[in-house]
C-alpha positions in Angstrom: 4.7 -24.5 17.3 2.3 -22.2 15.5 3.1 -19.9 12.6 0.8 -17.1 11.4 -2.0 -17.7 13.8 -3.5 -14.2 13.3 -2.9 -11.5 10.7 -0.5 -9.5 13.0 1.7 -12.6 13.0 2.7 -12.0 9.4 3.8 -8.5 8.3 4.9 -7.4 4.9 6.3 -4.0 4.2 7.0 -2.9 0.6 10.0 -0.7 0.2 10.2 1.5 -2.9 13.3 2.0 -5.1 15.5 5.1 -4.7 14.9 5.9 -8.4 11.2 6.2 -7.8 11.5 8.1 -4.6 13.7 10.6 -6.3 10.8 11.4 -8.7 8.3 12.2 -5.9 7.0 15.8 -5.9 5.3 17.5 -3.0 2.6 19.1 -5.1 0.6 17.8 -8.1 1.3 19.3 -11.5 0.7 18.3 -15.1 4.1 16.6 -15.0 3.3 14.9 -11.6 -0.4 13.9 -12.0 -0.4 10.6 -10.1 -0.9 10.6 -6.3 1.4 8.2 -4.5 -0.2 6.7 -1.4 1.0 4.3 1.3 -1.8 1.7 1.8 -1.9 -0.3 5.1 -4.3 -3.2 5.1 -5.2 -6.2 7.2 -7.0 -9.3 6.1 -7.8 -7.9 2.6 -6.5 -8.8 -0.8 -4.7 -6.0 -2.6 -7.5 -5.7 -5.3 -10.2 -5.6 -2.6 -8.4 -2.9 -0.6 -7.8 -0.9 -3.9 -11.5 -1.1 -4.8 -12.4 0.3 -1.3 -9.8 3.0 -1.7 -11.2 3.9 -5.1 -14.7 4.3 -3.7 -13.4 6.5 -0.9 -11.4 8.7 -3.3 -14.3 8.7 -5.9 -12.2 7.3 -8.7 -12.8 4.2 -10.9 -11.3 1.2 -9.3 -9.3 0.3 -12.4 -7.4 3.6 -12.1 -5.8 2.6 -8.8 -2.4 1.1 -9.7 -0.3 -1.1 -7.4 3.2 -2.5 -7.8 2.5 -6.0 -6.4 0.0 -8.2 -4.6 0.4 -8.7 -0.9 -0.9 -11.6 1.3 -4.5 -11.4 2.4 -3.7 -13.1 5.7 -1.3 -10.5 6.9 -0.8 -6.9 8.0 0.7 -5.3 4.9 2.1 -1.9 3.9 2.3 -1.2 0.2 2.1 1.6 -2.3 -0.5 2.6 -4.8 -1.1 5.5 -7.2 -4.3 7.3 -8.2 -4.7 9.9 -10.9 -4.9 13.3 -9.2 -6.5 15.1 -12.0 -9.4 16.7 -10.2 -9.8 19.0 -7.3 -12.4 16.6 -5.8 -9.9 13.7 -5.9 -7.1 15.9 -4.4 -9.3 17.0 -1.5 -10.3 13.4 -0.7 -6.6 12.2 -0.9 -5.5 14.9 1.5 -8.3 14.0 3.9 -8.1 10.9 6.0 -8.8 7.9 3.9 -9.5 4.8 6.0 -12.0 2.1 6.7 -12.0 -0.8 9.2 -9.3 -2.9 7.6 -7.3 -0.3 5.6 -5.9 3.2 5.6 -4.1 5.3 3.0 -1.8 8.2 3.4 -0.7 10.6 0.7 3.0 10.6 0.2 3.4 12.9 -2.9 3.0 12.9 -6.6 4.6 10.9 -9.4 4.8 11.4 -13.2 3.3 8.0 -13.9 1.4 5.1 -12.2 3.4 2.8 -9.9 4.8 -0.4 -11.4 6.4 -3.7 -10.2 9.8 -2.4 -11.1 9.4 0.3 -8.5 9.6 -2.1 -5.6 13.2 -2.3 -4.2 12.3 -5.1 -1.8 9.7 -6.6 0.6 10.5 -6.8 4.2 8.9 -9.7 6.2 8.2 -10.3 9.8 6.8 -13.6 11.0 5.8 -14.4 14.5 6.2 -18.0 15.7 4.2 -19.0 18.8 4.7 -21.8 21.3 8.2 -22.6 20.0 9.9 -24.9 22.5 13.6 -24.7 23.2 14.0 -28.3 21.8 12.2 -27.4 18.5 14.5 -24.3 18.0 17.7 -26.4 17.8 
């Protein structure tokens, strides 16, 4: 039996709380100045993916906030925020942000950076390979 032989064998999907989702605005404003993005990554740590995203969005890497760390050896979906306080940043966020092992999609705007309390749950999917009938009992 083999567990987690390749990154697609372990998937983690972060689900946000209803309280946070109720705060999401469609357009940026002084009251909603943090862009909320869905970050999909494979075989990258969360800090590494956020650094790459920061470079692509032309913001300092320390300004990308995330609610939790996700496994490097997996395909993960999580959420991050970036200050959306310049026209240049907004234009980059509305364009396609992606690289070989990650992509980010703009979901809306929040009044503050994302925090750990904003995660409602993490959903996991694990693929087990070569499991015999006998071993499954």
